[in-house]
C-alpha positions as CSV (number, residue, x, y, z in Angstrom):
1,X,0.0,0.0,0.0
2,X,1.2,3.5,-0.8
3,X,1.9,5.8,2.1
4,X,-0.5,8.6,1.1
5,X,-3.3,6.5,-0.4
6,X,-6.5,8.6,-0.5
7,X,-5.0,11.7,0.9
8,X,-5.5,15.2,-0.5
9,X,-2.2,17.2,-0.5
10,X,-1.4,20.8,-1.3
11,X,2.1,21.8,-2.3
12,X,2.5,25.6,-2.7
13,X,5.3,26.5,-5.1
14,X,4.9,23.1,-6.6
15,X,5.7,23.9,-10.2
16,X,9.5,23.8,-9.8
17,X,12.4,22.6,-7.6
18,X,11.7,21.1,-4.2
19,X,8.0,21.6,-4.5
20,X,7.7,19.8,-7.8
21,X,9.9,16.9,-6.6
22,X,7.7,16.6,-3.5
23,X,4.4,16.8,-5.5
24,X,5.6,14.1,-7.8
25,X,6.5,11.8,-4.8
26,X,3.2,12.5,-3.1
27,X,1.3,11.5,-6.2
28,X,3.4,8.4,-6.6
29,X,2.5,7.5,-3.0
30,X,-1.2,7.7,-3.8
31,X,-2.2,11.3,-2.9
32,X,-4.2,13.7,-5.1
33,X,-1.9,16.7,-5.3
34,X,-2.9,20.3,-5.8
35,X,0.1,22.5,-6.7
36,X,0.3,26.3,-6.9
37,X,2.7,28.7,-8.6
38,X,2.8,32.0,-10.3
39,X,3.7,30.9,-13.8
40,X,1.0,29.4,-16.0
41,X,3.6,27.7,-18.2
42,X,5.5,26.1,-15.3
43,X,2.3,24.9,-13.7
44,X,1.1,23.3,-16.9
45,X,4.5,21.5,-17.4
46,X,4.5,20.4,-13.8
47,X,1.0,19.0,-14.0
48,X,2.1,16.8,-16.9
49,X,5.2,15.6,-15.0
50,X,3.1,14.7,-11.9
51,X,0.5,12.8,-13.8
52,X,-3.2,12.1,-13.5
53,X,-3.2,12.8,-9.7
54,X,-2.3,16.4,-10.3
55,X,-4.4,19.6,-10.0
56,X,-3.0,23.1,-10.5
57,X,-4.1,26.5,-9.3
58,X,-2.3,29.6,-10.4
59,X,-1.6,32.2,-7.8
60,X,0.8,34.2,-5.6
61,X,0.8,33.3,-1.9
62,X,1.7,36.9,-1.0
63,X,-1.8,38.0,-2.3
64,X,-4.6,37.1,0.0
65,X,-7.2,37.2,-2.8
66,X,-5.3,34.4,-4.5
67,X,-5.3,32.4,-1.3
68,X,-9.0,32.9,-1.0
69,X,-9.4,31.6,-4.5
70,X,-7.2,28.6,-3.7
71,X,-9.2,27.8,-0.6
72,X,-12.5,28.0,-2.5
73,X,-11.2,25.7,-5.2
74,X,-10.1,23.1,-2.8
75,X,-13.3,23.3,-0.7
76,X,-15.5,23.0,-3.8
77,X,-13.6,20.2,-5.5
78,X,-12.4,18.1,-2.6
79,X,-14.0,19.3,0.6
80,X,-10.9,18.9,2.7
81,X,-7.1,18.8,2.6
82,X,-5.0,16.3,4.6
83,X,-1.5,17.6,3.9
84,X,-0.2,21.1,3.5
85,X,3.4,21.6,2.4
86,X,3.8,25.3,2.7
87,X,6.8,25.3,0.4
88,X,6.6,28.5,-1.7
89,X,9.2,31.1,-0.9
90,X,11.8,33.4,-2.2
91,X,13.2,36.8,-1.8
92,X,15.9,39.3,-2.6
93,X,19.4,38.5,-1.4
94,X,21.5,41.7,-1.0
95,X,23.7,43.1,1.8
96,X,21.8,45.1,4.4
97,X,23.0,48.5,3.1
98,X,21.4,47.6,-0.3
99,X,18.1,46.4,1.1
100,X,15.3,48.7,-0.1
101,X,11.8,48.8,1.4
102,X,10.5,47.1,-1.8
103,X,13.0,44.3,-1.4
104,X,12.2,43.9,2.3
105,X,8.4,43.8,1.7
106,X,8.8,41.3,-1.2
107,X,10.7,38.9,0.9
108,X,8.6,39.2,4.0
109,X,5.3,39.1,2.1
110,X,6.3,36.0,0.3
111,X,8.0,34.0,3.0
112,X,6.3,34.9,6.2
113,X,3.0,36.6,5.4
114,X,2.3,34.3,2.5
115,X,3.0,31.2,4.4
116,X,1.2,32.4,7.5
117,X,-2.0,33.2,5.6
118,X,-1.8,30.1,3.4
119,X,-2.1,28.1,6.6
120,X,-4.8,30.3,8.2
121,X,-7.0,30.3,5.1
122,X,-6.8,26.6,4.6
123,X,-7.1,25.7,8.3
124,X,-10.9,25.1,8.2
125,X,-10.4,22.5,5.5
126,X,-7.5,20.6,7.2
127,X,-8.8,17.3,8.5
128,X,-8.3,15.9,12.0
129,X,-4.9,14.2,12.0
130,X,-3.7,16.3,9.2
131,X,-0.1,17.3,8.6
132,X,1.3,20.9,8.0
133,X,4.9,21.1,6.8
134,X,6.5,24.5,6.7
135,X,9.6,24.9,4.5
136,X,12.1,26.8,6.5
137,X,15.9,26.8,5.8
138,X,19.1,26.4,7.6
139,X,19.4,30.2,6.8
140,X,17.1,30.7,9.7
141,X,19.9,29.5,12.1
142,X,23.1,30.5,10.2
143,X,24.5,33.9,9.6
144,X,25.0,34.0,5.8
145,X,26.1,37.2,4.0
146,X,23.3,39.0,2.1
147,X,20.6,36.9,3.8
148,X,19.5,39.2,6.5
149,X,15.9,39.6,5.6
150,X,15.5,36.1,4.1
151,X,17.0,34.5,7.1
152,X,14.8,36.5,9.5
153,X,11.7,35.3,7.7
154,X,12.8,31.7,7.9
155,X,13.5,32.0,11.6
156,X,10.0,33.4,12.0
157,X,8.6,30.3,10.2
158,X,10.5,28.0,12.6
159,X,8.9,29.9,15.5
160,X,5.5,29.6,13.8
161,X,5.8,25.8,13.6
162,X,6.3,25.7,17.3
163,X,3.3,28.0,18.1
164,X,1.0,26.2,15.7
165,X,1.9,22.9,17.2
166,X,0.3,24.0,20.5
167,X,-2.5,26.0,18.8
168,X,-3.7,23.0,16.9
169,X,-3.0,20.2,19.3
170,X,-6.7,19.8,20.2
171,X,-7.4,19.2,16.5
172,X,-4.8,16.5,16.2
173,X,-3.0,18.4,13.4
174,X,0.7,17.9,13.4
175,X,2.9,20.9,12.4
176,X,6.6,20.5,11.5
177,X,9.3,22.5,9.8
178,X,11.5,21.2,7.1
179,X,14.9,23.0,6.8
180,X,16.7,22.4,3.5
181,X,20.4,23.1,3.3
182,X,22.0,24.1,0.0
183,X,19.9,22.4,-2.6
184,X,20.4,22.4,-6.4
185,X,17.5,24.7,-7.4
186,X,17.3,28.0,-9.3
187,X,16.1,30.1,-6.3
188,X,19.3,32.1,-6.0
189,X,19.3,33.1,-9.6
190,X,15.6,34.1,-9.3
191,X,16.5,36.2,-6.2
192,X,18.8,38.3,-8.2
193,X,22.3,36.7,-8.0
194,X,24.3,36.2,-11.2
195,X,25.1,32.6,-12.3
196,X,28.8,33.4,-11.8
197,X,28.0,34.4,-8.2
198,X,25.9,31.3,-7.7
199,X,28.6,29.0,-9.0
200,X,31.1,30.6,-6.6
201,X,28.7,30.1,-3.7
202,X,28.1,26.4,-4.7
203,X,31.9,25.8,-4.8
204,X,32.4,27.3,-1.4
205,X,29.4,25.6,0.2
206,X,30.6,22.2,-0.9
207,X,33.8,22.7,1.1
208,X,31.7,23.4,4.2
209,X,29.3,20.5,3.9
210,X,30.4,17.3,5.6
211,X,28.9,15.1,2.9
212,X,30.8,17.1,0.3
213,X,28.1,17.9,-2.2
214,X,25.0,20.0,-2.9
215,X,21.7,18.4,-2.0
216,X,19.0,17.4,-4.6
217,X,15.3,18.3,-4.6
218,X,14.4,14.6,-4.4
219,X,16.2,14.4,-1.0
220,X,13.9,17.1,0.3
221,X,10.9,15.3,-1.2
222,X,11.6,12.1,0.8
223,X,11.9,14.1,4.0
224,X,8.6,15.9,3.2
225,X,7.0,12.4,2.6
226,X,8.1,11.3,6.0
227,X,6.5,14.3,7.7
228,X,3.3,13.9,5.7
229,X,2.8,10.2,6.3
230,X,2.0,8.1,9.2
231,X,5.7,7.2,9.5
232,X,5.9,10.5,11.5
233,X,2.7,10.0,13.5
234,X,4.4,10.9,16.8
235,X,6.4,13.8,15.4
236,X,5.3,17.4,15.8
237,X,6.9,20.7,16.5
238,X,10.3,19.7,15.1
239,X,12.6,21.3,12.5
240,X,13.9,18.4,10.3
241,X,17.1,19.6,8.8
242,X,18.3,18.1,5.5
243,X,21.6,19.8,4.8
244,X,24.4,17.2,4.5
245,X,25.5,18.2,8.0
246,X,26.4,21.8,7.1
247,X,24.6,23.6,10.0
248,X,25.1,20.7,12.4
249,X,28.8,20.7,13.0
């Protein structure tokens, strides 16, 4: 039997990278998977990759009207959601003296506000015994250059996972954080760094990671499956770090 047979799962930011890899694995394990993303083309391509168990809703988690539309879609079509992987995120990575109000707001609105209200809006639909997984980052506990705003939002999400664990305990909803390390995705390029800079960061990080390599999106997906499934039935409030040991030693 598959681990998520009959489950309804939402993966925000599920059209690329870690979100897509997780959505594919959830579907393989028997779940009906709803993915969100801002780009219509990426969503369409992701839906094909995931297969017949995929559903896609275009939207931006930083816009509450889009979250309302997502909630209404899930309620009308499925009536509930069992798993929420609040994965969507991003931001602008620049040193503090170059952070503008616009860049600050963009990062906070996407990572913290967007994740917070994703959970709040969907909470009435989350079934008893459901699982909420919040994508944080080892940036929330490490001091990385040019990450001041991004890291602060990820630290806030780690705190949110703790608080929601107690807020939702009477409903039997488990809440956990999943903290990726340095994973091979395009997030740094999308956040404004040049490919040359990204290549330099990758080369440096590999020297710091005990396992000696960059992580893969599929390795985040398997951790997200653990937190979504009954394999983690007595796990709540943790931050599961998947970073090759980088932030651990």
